[in-house]
C-alpha positions in Angstrom: 15.8 -2.4 29.2 16.3 -5.4 26.9 13.3 -4.3 24.8 14.8 -0.8 24.3 18.1 -2.4 23.3 16.3 -4.7 20.8 14.4 -1.7 19.3 17.6 0.3 19.0 19.3 -2.6 17.1 16.4 -2.9 14.7 16.4 0.8 14.0 20.2 1.1 13.7 20.9 -2.1 11.7 17.6 -3.2 10.3 16.2 -6.7 10.5 17.1 -9.6 8.2 14.0 -11.1 6.6 14.3 -14.6 5.2 15.2 -14.9 1.5 12.1 -15.2 -0.7 8.8 -13.5 -1.5 5.9 -12.7 0.8 2.5 -11.1 0.4 0.4 -10.1 3.3 -2.9 -8.3 3.3 -4.7 -6.7 6.1 -8.2 -5.2 6.4 -8.0 -1.4 6.4 -10.9 1.0 6.9 -11.2 1.6 3.1 -10.5 -1.9 1.9 -7.7 -4.4 1.6 -4.2 -3.1 2.1 -1.5 -5.4 0.8 2.3 -5.6 1.1 4.5 -7.5 -1.3 8.1 -8.0 -0.2 11.0 -9.7 -2.0 14.1 -10.2 0.1 17.6 -11.3 -0.7 18.5 -11.8 2.9 20.0 -8.3 3.5 18.6 -5.8 5.9 17.0 -3.8 3.1 14.3 -5.5 0.9 15.1 -6.0 -2.8 11.6 -5.0 -3.7 8.6 -3.8 -1.8 5.2 -2.9 -3.3 2.2 -1.6 -1.5 -1.3 -2.3 -2.9 -3.5 0.3 -1.5 -7.3 0.2 -1.5 -7.6 3.6 -3.2 -5.6 2.2 -6.2 -8.2 -0.6 -6.7 -11.1 1.8 -6.2 -9.7 4.2 -8.8 -9.9 1.5 -11.4 -13.7 1.7 -11.3 -13.6 5.4 -12.3 -13.7 5.0 -16.1 -16.8 2.7 -15.9 -18.5 5.2 -13.6 -18.0 8.3 -15.8 -18.5 6.8 -19.3 -21.1 8.9 -21.0 -21.2 11.6 -18.3 -20.2 15.2 -18.1 -16.7 16.4 -17.1 -18.2 18.0 -14.0 -19.5 14.6 -12.9 -15.9 13.3 -12.5 -15.5 15.2 -9.2 -18.7 13.7 -7.8 -17.6 10.2 -8.9 -14.1 10.6 -7.3 -15.8 11.8 -4.1 -18.2 8.9 -4.1 -15.5 6.2 -4.2 -13.5 8.1 -1.5 -10.0 7.7 -2.8 -6.8 9.3 -1.5 -4.7 10.3 -4.5 -1.5 10.4 -2.5 -2.1 6.8 -1.7 -2.6 5.8 -5.3 0.9 6.5 -6.5 2.7 4.5 -3.8 
């Protein structure tokens, strides 16, 4: 019962992270997934950025398609296995 109350309080009021910056990376199936958080002590972070592995993989695309045909771009995107919805986070 106490765990349910604690969960409800976190959902309803948020949690108060300490003031400052933090970066934490975890190993995801497609590469490193990183979270950067800047907090001013309120329940909502001042800034939060997500560094997805697909964003890093997409940066290799210009080097892969230099000198190739336009039709080869589709194959190059498929070979690096990116998720475009994840790139614009």
